[in-house]
C-alpha positions as CSV (number, residue, x, y, z in Angstrom):
1,D,-40.1,124.4,125.8
2,V,-37.6,121.5,127.1
3,L,-38.6,122.7,130.7
4,A,-42.3,122.8,129.6
5,V,-42.3,119.0,127.7
6,L,-40.3,117.7,130.7
7,C,-43.1,119.3,133.1
8,L,-45.5,117.4,130.6
9,V,-43.8,113.9,130.6
10,S,-43.7,114.3,134.4
11,L,-47.5,114.8,134.7
12,A,-48.0,111.8,132.1
13,A,-46.0,109.9,133.9
14,A,-48.0,110.2,137.5
15,L,-50.6,110.0,137.3
16,D,-52.7,109.9,140.8
17,F,-56.5,108.3,141.6
18,K,-58.3,111.5,141.9
19,Y,-60.7,113.7,139.9
20,H,-59.2,115.9,137.5
21,H,-60.6,119.1,136.5
22,A,-60.8,120.9,133.5
23,E,-56.8,122.0,133.4
24,E,-55.6,118.9,134.9
25,L,-57.3,116.9,132.9
26,E,-56.2,118.9,129.8
27,A,-52.2,118.5,130.4
28,Y,-52.1,114.9,131.7
29,L,-53.3,114.5,128.1
30,K,-51.1,117.1,126.8
31,G,-48.7,115.0,128.8
32,V,-49.3,111.8,127.2
33,H,-48.8,113.3,123.6
34,A,-45.6,114.8,124.3
35,A,-44.5,111.1,125.8
36,Y,-46.3,108.9,123.4
37,P,-46.2,111.0,119.6
38,A,-45.4,108.3,117.8
39,I,-49.2,106.2,119.1
40,T,-51.1,109.2,120.0
41,H,-53.1,112.3,118.4
42,L,-54.7,114.7,121.0
43,H,-57.3,116.9,119.2
44,S,-60.7,118.9,120.1
45,I,-64.0,117.9,117.9
46,G,-65.5,121.0,119.0
47,R,-66.3,123.4,123.1
48,S,-68.8,123.3,125.3
49,V,-71.6,125.9,125.5
50,E,-69.5,127.5,128.2
51,G,-66.5,127.8,125.5
52,R,-63.8,127.1,128.3
53,G,-64.2,123.6,127.8
54,D,-62.7,121.2,124.8
55,L,-64.3,118.4,124.0
56,W,-60.7,116.5,123.9
57,V,-60.1,113.0,122.2
58,L,-56.9,111.4,122.0
59,V,-56.2,109.4,119.5
60,L,-54.9,105.7,119.8
61,G,-52.7,103.4,117.9
62,R,-50.3,102.5,115.1
63,F,-51.5,105.1,112.9
64,P,-53.4,107.9,115.3
65,T,-53.6,110.6,113.1
66,H,-55.7,109.2,109.8
67,H,-57.6,106.2,109.3
68,K,-56.2,103.3,107.4
69,I,-58.0,100.7,105.3
70,G,-58.5,97.7,106.9
71,I,-57.8,98.8,110.7
72,P,-61.7,99.8,112.4
73,E,-62.1,102.5,114.9
74,F,-63.2,102.4,117.8
75,K,-64.6,104.9,120.7
76,Y,-64.8,105.5,124.4
77,V,-66.9,108.2,125.7
78,A,-67.5,109.4,129.3
79,N,-68.9,112.2,131.3
80,M,-71.8,113.0,128.9
81,H,-73.9,113.2,132.4
82,G,-71.5,115.2,134.5
83,D,-72.1,114.6,137.6
84,E,-71.7,110.6,136.5
85,T,-67.5,110.5,137.1
86,V,-66.3,107.3,137.0
87,G,-65.9,107.0,133.3
88,R,-64.1,109.6,133.5
89,E,-61.2,109.4,135.4
90,I,-61.2,105.4,134.2
91,L,-60.2,106.4,130.7
92,L,-57.6,108.2,131.8
93,H,-56.2,105.1,133.3
94,L,-57.1,103.3,130.1
95,I,-54.9,105.8,128.2
96,D,-51.7,105.0,130.8
97,F,-52.7,101.6,130.9
98,L,-52.2,101.5,126.8
99,V,-49.5,103.8,126.7
100,T,-47.3,102.6,128.7
101,S,-47.6,98.6,127.9
102,Y,-47.3,99.1,124.3
103,R,-44.2,97.2,123.0
104,R,-44.0,95.7,126.5
105,D,-47.4,93.6,126.6
106,P,-48.1,91.7,123.1
107,I,-51.6,91.7,123.4
108,I,-51.8,95.8,123.6
109,T,-49.1,95.6,121.2
110,R,-51.5,94.0,118.8
111,L,-54.4,95.6,119.8
112,L,-53.0,99.1,119.4
113,N,-51.4,97.7,116.1
114,N,-54.8,96.5,114.3
115,T,-57.1,99.2,116.1
116,R,-57.6,103.0,116.4
117,I,-58.5,104.0,119.5
118,H,-60.5,107.2,120.3
119,I,-60.9,108.0,124.2
120,M,-63.0,111.3,125.7
121,P,-63.2,111.3,128.6
122,T,-65.6,113.5,129.3
123,M,-68.7,115.1,126.9
124,N,-69.7,117.9,129.5
125,P,-67.0,119.5,130.9
126,D,-69.1,122.2,131.9
127,G,-71.7,119.8,133.8
128,F,-68.5,117.9,135.5
129,E,-67.1,121.5,136.9
130,A,-70.5,122.9,137.6
131,T,-70.5,119.6,140.4
132,K,-69.5,121.2,143.3
133,V,-70.9,119.1,145.8
134,P,-70.7,115.6,144.8
135,D,-74.0,113.6,145.1
136,C,-74.4,109.6,144.9
137,Y,-78.2,110.3,143.0
138,Y,-78.2,113.4,141.3
139,T,-76.6,117.4,140.8
140,R,-78.2,119.5,138.4
141,G,-73.8,119.2,137.2
142,R,-75.9,115.9,135.3
143,Y,-77.0,118.9,132.6
144,N,-75.1,121.2,130.1
145,K,-74.5,124.5,131.0
146,N,-77.7,125.3,129.1
147,G,-79.6,122.6,131.2
148,E,-80.6,119.9,128.6
149,D,-79.9,116.2,129.3
150,L,-77.7,115.3,126.5
151,N,-78.0,111.8,126.2
152,R,-82.1,113.3,125.8
153,N,-80.4,115.2,122.2
154,F,-79.8,113.5,119.8
155,P,-82.1,112.9,116.5
156,D,-84.6,110.1,117.6
157,A,-85.3,106.9,115.1
158,F,-88.8,106.5,116.6
159,E,-90.5,109.7,117.4
160,N,-89.9,113.7,116.9
161,N,-87.9,114.9,120.2
162,N,-87.9,118.3,118.5
163,A,-84.7,118.8,121.0
164,S,-82.6,121.7,120.5
165,I,-79.4,120.1,119.0
166,Q,-76.5,121.5,121.7
167,P,-72.9,122.2,120.6
168,E,-71.8,119.1,122.7
169,T,-74.0,116.8,120.8
170,Q,-73.1,118.7,117.5
171,A,-69.4,117.7,118.1
172,V,-70.1,114.3,118.5
173,M,-72.9,113.5,116.0
174,N,-70.1,115.5,113.4
175,W,-67.3,113.1,115.2
176,I,-69.0,110.2,113.9
177,K,-69.8,111.4,110.9
178,N,-66.0,111.7,109.9
179,E,-64.8,109.1,111.3
180,T,-65.6,105.1,110.3
181,F,-66.0,104.0,113.8
182,V,-67.1,100.1,114.3
183,L,-67.9,100.4,117.8
184,S,-68.6,102.7,121.0
185,A,-69.7,102.4,124.3
186,N,-71.1,105.7,126.4
187,L,-69.7,105.1,130.3
188,H,-72.6,106.3,132.8
189,G,-73.1,105.6,137.0
190,G,-76.0,105.5,139.1
191,A,-76.0,101.7,138.2
192,L,-74.3,98.6,137.4
193,V,-74.8,97.1,134.0
194,A,-74.0,97.3,130.5
195,S,-77.2,98.5,128.6
196,Y,-77.8,98.0,124.7
197,T,-80.1,99.4,121.8
198,F,-82.6,100.1,121.3
199,D,-83.8,102.9,124.3
200,N,-86.6,103.9,122.1
201,G,-89.6,101.3,120.5
202,N,-92.5,100.8,119.2
203,S,-94.5,98.2,117.8
204,V,-91.7,97.5,114.9
205,T,-89.0,96.8,117.2
206,G,-91.4,94.5,119.3
207,S,-92.0,98.0,122.0
208,L,-95.7,96.4,122.7
209,K,-93.8,92.7,124.7
210,G,-91.7,95.3,126.4
211,Y,-88.0,94.7,125.1
212,S,-86.9,97.0,121.9
213,R,-85.4,94.4,119.5
214,S,-82.7,95.4,116.8
215,P,-81.4,93.6,113.8
216,D,-78.4,92.7,115.4
217,D,-79.7,91.9,118.8
218,D,-77.9,88.5,119.3
219,V,-74.7,90.5,118.6
220,F,-75.4,93.3,121.4
221,I,-76.3,91.0,123.4
222,H,-72.8,89.3,122.7
223,L,-71.1,92.9,123.3
224,A,-73.2,94.0,126.5
225,K,-71.9,90.3,128.4
226,T,-68.9,90.7,126.9
227,Y,-67.9,93.7,129.3
228,S,-70.6,92.1,131.5
229,F,-68.7,89.2,132.3
230,N,-65.3,90.7,132.2
231,H,-66.0,93.0,134.9
232,A,-65.3,92.1,138.5
233,I,-69.2,91.5,140.1
234,M,-71.2,93.4,136.8
235,Y,-72.1,90.1,135.9
236,K,-73.7,88.7,138.6
237,G,-76.6,91.0,138.0
238,T,-76.9,92.2,141.7
239,G,-77.2,95.7,140.4
240,C,-77.7,98.6,143.1
241,D,-80.1,97.3,145.7
242,N,-79.5,93.5,146.1
243,R,-82.5,92.7,144.3
244,Q,-80.7,91.4,140.7
245,P,-82.5,93.3,138.8
246,F,-80.2,92.2,135.7
247,P,-79.7,88.7,134.7
248,E,-76.3,88.8,133.9
249,G,-75.5,92.0,134.0
250,I,-77.2,92.9,130.7
251,T,-80.4,94.7,129.9
252,N,-82.2,96.0,126.8
253,G,-82.4,99.4,126.7
254,Y,-85.8,100.0,126.6
255,S,-86.7,97.5,128.6
256,W,-85.0,98.9,131.8
257,Y,-86.7,102.9,130.6
258,Q,-87.3,104.3,127.7
259,L,-85.9,107.2,126.6
260,E,-85.5,108.9,123.0
261,G,-82.3,111.1,122.3
262,G,-80.2,108.7,123.3
263,M,-76.3,108.4,121.7
264,Q,-76.4,104.6,121.5
265,D,-79.3,104.4,119.2
266,Y,-78.1,107.5,117.1
267,N,-75.1,105.8,116.6
268,Y,-76.4,102.6,115.6
269,V,-79.1,103.8,113.3
270,W,-77.1,106.7,111.7
271,G,-73.6,106.0,112.5
272,Q,-73.4,102.7,111.4
273,C,-71.4,102.2,115.0
274,F,-72.9,99.3,117.6
275,E,-72.7,101.5,121.0
276,I,-73.8,99.7,124.3
277,T,-74.3,102.0,127.2
278,L,-72.4,101.4,130.2
279,E,-73.1,102.4,133.8
280,L,-70.3,101.7,136.2
281,S,-70.8,102.6,139.7
282,C,-74.0,102.4,142.0
283,C,-72.8,106.0,143.8
284,K,-72.9,108.3,140.6
285,Y,-69.8,110.8,142.2
286,P,-68.0,108.4,144.7
287,P,-65.0,109.2,146.7
288,A,-61.8,109.6,145.2
289,D,-60.5,107.0,147.5
290,Q,-63.0,104.3,145.5
291,L,-61.7,105.9,142.6
292,E,-58.6,103.3,142.2
293,K,-61.3,100.1,142.9
294,F,-63.2,101.0,140.2
295,W,-60.3,100.8,137.6
296,R,-59.6,97.3,138.8
297,D,-63.1,96.0,138.4
298,N,-63.5,97.4,135.1
299,K,-59.6,97.5,133.6
300,V,-59.8,93.7,131.8
301,A,-63.6,94.6,130.8
302,L,-62.4,98.0,128.6
303,I,-59.6,95.8,127.3
304,E,-62.0,93.1,125.9
305,Y,-64.6,95.0,125.0
306,I,-62.3,97.3,122.5
307,K,-61.4,94.1,120.7
308,Q,-64.8,93.2,119.9
309,V,-64.2,95.6,117.0
310,H,-62.4,92.7,115.5
311,L,-66.1,90.8,115.5
312,G,-67.2,90.0,112.0
313,V,-66.9,90.7,108.2
314,K,-64.9,93.5,106.5
315,G,-63.8,94.8,103.1
316,Q,-63.7,96.6,99.9
317,V,-66.3,97.5,97.3
318,T,-64.6,98.2,94.4
319,D,-65.2,99.1,90.1
320,K,-64.0,97.7,87.2
321,N,-60.5,99.7,87.7
322,G,-59.9,98.6,91.2
323,N,-61.4,102.4,92.4
324,P,-63.1,101.9,95.8
325,I,-67.0,102.8,95.3
326,P,-68.4,104.6,98.3
327,N,-71.8,104.3,99.6
328,A,-72.5,100.6,98.2
329,I,-74.7,99.2,100.7
330,V,-73.2,96.1,102.1
331,E,-75.7,94.4,104.5
332,A,-75.9,90.7,105.6
333,K,-79.1,89.4,104.3
334,G,-81.9,89.0,106.8
335,R,-80.3,91.9,109.1
336,P,-81.1,94.7,106.5
337,H,-80.3,98.0,108.9
338,I,-83.6,101.1,108.4
339,C,-80.6,103.5,107.5
340,P,-78.4,100.6,105.2
341,Y,-75.0,100.8,105.7
342,R,-73.1,101.8,103.4
343,T,-69.7,102.0,102.5
344,N,-66.9,104.8,103.5
345,E,-65.1,107.1,101.4
346,Q,-62.2,104.4,100.7
347,G,-65.0,101.7,99.5
348,E,-64.7,99.9,102.8
349,Y,-67.3,98.5,105.3
350,F,-67.8,96.5,108.6
351,L,-69.9,94.3,109.7
352,L,-70.3,93.4,113.5
353,L,-71.4,89.9,113.4
354,L,-71.2,86.8,115.2
355,P,-69.9,83.2,114.3
356,G,-71.5,81.5,112.1
357,T,-72.8,81.4,108.0
358,Y,-74.1,84.9,106.7
359,V,-74.9,86.0,102.8
360,I,-73.4,89.4,102.6
361,N,-75.0,91.4,99.8
362,A,-73.4,94.1,98.2
363,T,-75.8,96.5,96.4
364,V,-74.9,99.2,93.7
365,P,-77.7,101.6,92.8
366,G,-78.7,100.8,89.1
367,F,-76.4,97.2,88.9
368,K,-77.4,93.8,90.1
369,P,-76.2,93.5,93.7
370,M,-73.4,91.0,94.7
371,L,-74.3,88.2,97.1
372,K,-71.3,86.7,99.1
373,T,-71.7,83.3,101.2
374,V,-68.6,83.7,104.2
375,E,-68.0,81.2,107.0
376,I,-67.3,83.9,109.7
377,H,-64.9,82.9,113.3
378,D,-64.2,84.5,116.2
379,N,-61.2,86.4,115.3
380,T,-61.0,89.0,118.1
381,G,-58.1,87.3,119.8
382,N,-56.4,87.7,116.0
383,F,-57.5,91.3,115.8
384,S,-58.6,91.4,112.5
385,A,-62.2,90.6,111.0
386,L,-62.6,88.1,107.9
387,K,-61.8,89.9,104.7
388,Q,-64.0,89.4,102.1
389,D,-64.0,92.3,98.7
390,F,-66.6,92.6,96.7
391,S,-65.3,93.9,92.8
392,F,-68.1,94.7,90.1
393,S,-66.6,94.2,87.4
394,E,-69.4,96.4,85.1
395,V,-69.1,99.3,87.2
396,S,-67.4,102.6,86.7
397,I,-68.5,104.7,89.1
398,R,-68.6,106.6,92.4
399,S,-72.2,105.9,94.0
400,R,-72.8,110.0,94.8
401,A,-73.5,110.1,98.5
402,A,-76.3,109.2,100.3
403,S,-77.3,110.1,103.4
404,C,-80.4,108.9,105.9
405,P,-83.3,111.6,106.5
406,K,-82.8,112.4,109.9
407,T,-86.7,112.2,110.5
408,P,-87.6,109.3,113.0
409,L,-87.3,106.4,110.7
410,Y,-89.3,103.9,112.8
411,R,-92.2,106.3,113.1
412,E,-93.7,105.6,109.7
413,L,-93.1,101.7,109.6
414,E,-95.8,101.4,112.4
415,Q,-98.9,99.7,110.9
416,P,-101.4,97.8,112.9
417,S,-99.9,94.6,110.9
418,A,-96.5,95.4,110.8
419,A,-95.1,94.1,113.8
420,V,-96.1,90.7,111.8
421,K,-94.5,91.0,108.4
422,P,-91.4,89.0,108.3
423,T,-90.7,90.9,104.9
424,L,-90.7,94.3,106.9
425,H,-87.3,95.1,106.9
426,V,-86.6,94.4,102.9
427,L,-89.6,96.6,102.5
428,V,-87.6,99.5,104.2
429,L,-84.8,98.6,102.9
430,T,-86.1,98.7,99.0
431,T,-87.8,101.9,100.2
432,V,-85.1,104.0,101.3
433,M,-83.2,102.8,98.8
434,L,-85.4,104.3,96.1
435,V,-86.0,108.0,98.3
436,I,-82.1,107.7,98.4
437,F,-80.8,107.4,95.3
438,K,-84.0,108.8,93.1
């Protein structure tokens, strides 16, 4: 047994710049966990269609095994298209960098002490293994074993995409539901750009003008730019054919091309988690000898992006006895979400907001809303968002569990005059709340 652990530890120590197939990837993750048990937790959130591939997640942080009040949850997911491989490998190198820098590098130490980081190197292990002949442009390995595109497989907020939910998709949906994720990115290949929500849209979100705007568009632009400007060349916007298609290396997903059933929109609408899509390489499956350069190009951006989980404001909503109130709605005035953002089981909320003055509205159904004005500064360097708690002195109840319907939420709003009604989001919020709490 000791020998086995030593073998695993030596595996963890020697991470080469090459492609790691299923067995090697699993051995590497187990080796890291064996070598750094105090700051890592390794678990599988499910299995792929073929059943041979576990969907491994390595969690890193001071409290890796469980959520701690006040510590935000962050995730990176790669290789959901099996033939887009750069993300898969650079996430392994990110893991290596984080565990070896802990207690040596003060920034990484503070990052891990104040953030719980979840890393899934592959969401589509079957697709990766099926890609026998690597190609820069396209192979069947893009899809899962059932021939489904996992990034068209999530419930869509704009239309019924009637997707037959795949095991990999369902596993990720359950994972999102079971954690309080605040910020995320999914790593792809085939372009060089940071793309942000919405990927789909209608007249309510501005699709008639070729841009599908979320209520947090300013935050998404900031997140995308954080990645592109910390990347070696993404910010130059030259893309992959030197026609400068992406100014500053970012794009609204819908402006680039419309897609339904995408993972980033699902995270934002139903998971209360801001996610962007990172296209990291012009070639989907480049030769292994280029991997070291991809790691160097992305290293700083990967770290700086994680820090953004500490933007904005966070806190707890409690009753008169100091008990947490789950499912209280907490939103910044003027930017309500179509599926209202609610507190978790510990009564916690996290809202990503840029520096500025905001009114935060906490609502427990049946009671008067509580409003607090906050002045938000950029606290990402301090690894903690502004703290603002709410205590409802007249409340001594636990809010009932409330979940948003999985039907396309934006479709019902699309009226001929909807696009010009400034009160639309307020009406939506009220309607959704009435439906939920009836």
